[in-house]
C-alpha positions, -999 to +999 in steps of 0.1 A: +175-533+089+212-523+097+221-522+132+238-495+149+258-511+175+258-547+171+280-564+145+282-602+138+295-609+171+284-584+196+293-548+200+330-542+191+354-514+184+383-495+198+381-493+235+373-458+249+368-446+215+341-469+205+336-490+233+334-461+260+323-462+295+292-443+284+283-470+259+290-500+282+267-483+309+240-481+286+244-515+272+242-528+307+211-509+312+194-516+282+201-554+284+192-555+319+156-540+311+152-561+279+155-594+301+135-581+331+110-609+326+090-618+355+090-611+395+122-628+405+153-611+414+173-609+381+211-617+377+239-614+350+272-630+349+299-610+336+333-626+323+361-609+305+395-616+288+428-601+299+426-568+280+436-536+301+402-522+292+382-549+307+384-533+339+369-501+327+343-518+307+335-543+335+326-513+358+307-497+336+286-526+326+282-531+364+270-497+371+246-500+343+231-534+353+228-527+389+212-492+381+181-510+367+179-534+396+197-565+382+225-581+405+259-586+391+281-620+395+318-609+382+336-640+369+370-624+362+392-634+332+374-667+317+369-680+282+336-670+263+323-707+263+325-710+301+304-677+304+277-694+282+280-723+303+278-703+337+248-683+325+228-716+325+243-733+355+238-701+377+203-697+365+210-660+353+189-641+330+218-629+309+254-634+303+281-611+293+315-615+278+338-585+276+362-595+246+374-585+212+383-623+207+413-624+182+415-586+176+446-565+192+445-553+228+433-519+217+399-531+207+373-544+230+338-558+229+306-569+246+289-603+240+256-610+252+240-646+260+205-652+267+195-673+298+197-702+277+235-697+272+228-688+234+239-658+218+210-632+213+189-633+181+190-603+159+154-592+170+165-591+206+196-572+197+175-547+178+153-543+208+185-535+229+195-510+204+160-492+205+164-490+245+201-477+241+190-448+218+158-442+241+156-421+273+169-447+298+169-422+328+131-428+332+136-465+335+162-466+364+154-487+397+144-468+427+169-467+455+154-498+474+157-519+443+192-512+431+211-544+422+242-558+441+275-571+427+299-597+440+327-616+426+323-654+422+351-677+435+358-712+420+348-705+383+376-719+367+373-754+384+337-755+374+346-748+340+374-773+339+352-800+351+325-793+327+351-796+299+364-829+313+331-844+314+328-841+276+353-871+273+344-907+283+354-913+321+381-936+312+397-913+287+434-904+295+457-881+277+488-898+293+517-903+270+509-871+250+533-843+250+510-810+244+521-775+240+492-751+244+493-715+233+465-696+253+472-664+234+477-645+266+438-643+270+409-657+287+420-693+285+454-689+301+446-707+335+419-733+325+432-749+293+467-759+307+450-770+339+423-792+322+451-810+298+473-816+329+445-832+350+437-854+320+473-868+323+492-850+296+525-835+296+518-799+291+539-772+281+527-737+278+532-703+260+510-673+259+501-676+296+514-644+308+489-616+303+499-581+311+468-563+297+486-553+264+499-587+249+468-606+241+469-622+208+505-604+203+524-629+181+508-658+200+474-675+196+456-689+170+460-660+146+499-662+151+508-697+152+544-694+144+554-694+182+536-726+186+550-741+155+585-735+167+579-749+201+563-779+188+593-786+166+618-777+192+604-800+220+592-828+194+558-826+208+527-847+198+505-818+190+502-780+196+469-763+206+464-726+199+432-707+213+423-672+206+421-644+229+386-656+244+394-692+240+363-698+216+381-709+185+411-733+183+441-741+159+460-773+158+495-779+150+505-815+141+538-831+155+555-820+121+548-783+128+520-779+103+489-760+109+455-776+110+424-754+106+388-758+116+377-775+083+401-802+089+389-804+126+351-807+114+363-836+090+378-853+119+350-851+143+323-856+117+339-888+108+343-900+145+310-891+155+294-908+123+312-940+131+301-940+164+264-931+158+268-896+174+264-873+143+229-856+140+215-838+110+234-863+084+263-837+081+280-805+091+273-768+093+297-743+079+301-710+065+307-700+029+343-696+037+349-734+044+369-752+018+353-770-011+376-798-003+357-803+030+322-805+012+336-830-014+352-851+014+319-852+033+298-860+003+321-891-001+309-903+036+273-897+023+272-866+047+261-831+035+276-797+041+253-768+049+268-734+043+255-703+062+268-663+064+300-659+080+298-658+119+294-688+144+259-674+155+245-681+120+261-715+121+244-723+153+210-708+143+212-732+114+223-763+136+193-755+162+168-751+133+176-783+114+188-809+141+227-806+135+251-812+163+282-803+148+292-770+129+319-744+128+342-721+109+374-724+091+388-702+114+385-727+143+351-718+159+338-754+164+306-757+177+295-791+194+261-785+207+258-818+225+280-800+251+281-764+244+259-736+231+289-716+214+322-721+199+345-738+224+383-741+216+392-765+247+362-789+239+370-790+203+406-799+211+395-824+235+374-841+209+404-843+187+426-858+213+401-883+220+403-895+184+442-894+184+442-913+216+418-942+203+436-944+169+471-943+181+482-925+149+499-893+147+481-862+147+493-853+111+476-886+098+445-883+119+438-846+107+446-848+071+411-859+062+412-843+027+434-823+004+422-786+005+416-766-028+438-739-034+419-711-017+432-674-016+418-648+008+427-609+004+413-581+023+406-543+011+406-517+037+382-488+031+374-456+048+338-449+039+310-457+014+296-488-001+323-501-026+300-535-031+276-513-048+301-500-076+289-513-109+326-519-118+328-543-088+298-559-098+309-565-132+343-579-119+326-601-096+302-616-125+333-622-146+353-641-120+324-664-113+321-671-151+360-679-153+357-703-121+328-720-135+312-750-115+346-762-101+352-733-079+338-705-057+338-668-051+328-651-018+330-613-014+318-598+016+323-569+042+338-577+074+314-576+104+340-562+128+361-537+107+360-516+076+373-544+053+361-562+022+371-599+022+377-613-014+379-653-013+382-678-040+389-713-044+392-739-073+413-767-087+436-744-107+457-721-082+469-697-110+433-691-120+422-686-085+449-660-079+442-641-110+405-641-102+410-627-067+435-601-081+410-588-104+383-583-080+404-569-054+417-544-079+381-534-088+371-532-050+402-510-044+397-484-071+358-482-060+370-478-025+395-451-032 
């Protein structure tokens, strides 16, 4: 069943066009009613990133929740994983993060977490959608039962302490020069502070949000600024977060980017050696490089693949007993500590390996040689290009050419009208030609 409002990561779209005050109000009302379970006083925590539209959406959500009798605790700008953690810590019935993650400032979104700190299941999201499209006016609280709202102080300190406790008590980052890029987003206060408290020399970029500059030429999706700063200062490592700090990208001391696949390889090796890895492997998505799969196999570990989206990775982890999973994009889920991707905690785990090994980041983070992987996007306006017979034939032909030594993944984006075409294999020329042929077929079908 196709969902009307929810995508792969909550409700997302252009602020004040798709994500309007009216929609946010209804989401607050519907989610509040869906989690009205029991006779206790219900509460929701609401965090946000630094987008200008966050003020508007926060106010509309607050009105929606209080109108159905739910108390609101406003956290202000704070990372998505902090919202998940505080939902549990503050015994809330629901957690909300207002963010469009790595998207430009014009977009925004609403992510929902249950009382256990996990993102909602498809079934619960469908229930909320049904409520949104229903007659909510008949379900409003009476005048005596309206919710209250207040802003919560010290949430940054609580999350910083939580993140630090994921490391051994005697672990220090003293001696490391770290450049941290916070994407002018939700982590702009907590990430530098946590690293400094752990003893590192910290240089910051992307820590001056103005409502418009989130993810603009900074952050994990635009690492050039971080690369330049690492090289300029001869730093030991660069850490880039995205707009809501649930993903991370690493830059080594040579200025080379390290993606989520390599990070998962590093952490899997370390945890296996320490007897901490559960599930005998790692959970990743169909987009993770085949090189990671071969590397893990050489360690006697498996790589389970899921659909794209950290929620699907986490569902598989919970169902099958894994404690490490993630995405190539840098969503790393360490379920011993967090219920969602956490860029800061993933970076801390890597830094712990670096400190113990005494080796440079470039050596620690080069677990395997990635196979040539080409990803191209085709934007379309309407219709279902993937249902075209010509596209089906092109995909079948491409897979035959790649054979057993390569992979082809073609899928629609869950957040924008784009078809993503990815292929990988040992022969780069073959991979490029295969992707171009499929992209050409999709482009013609989408015209």
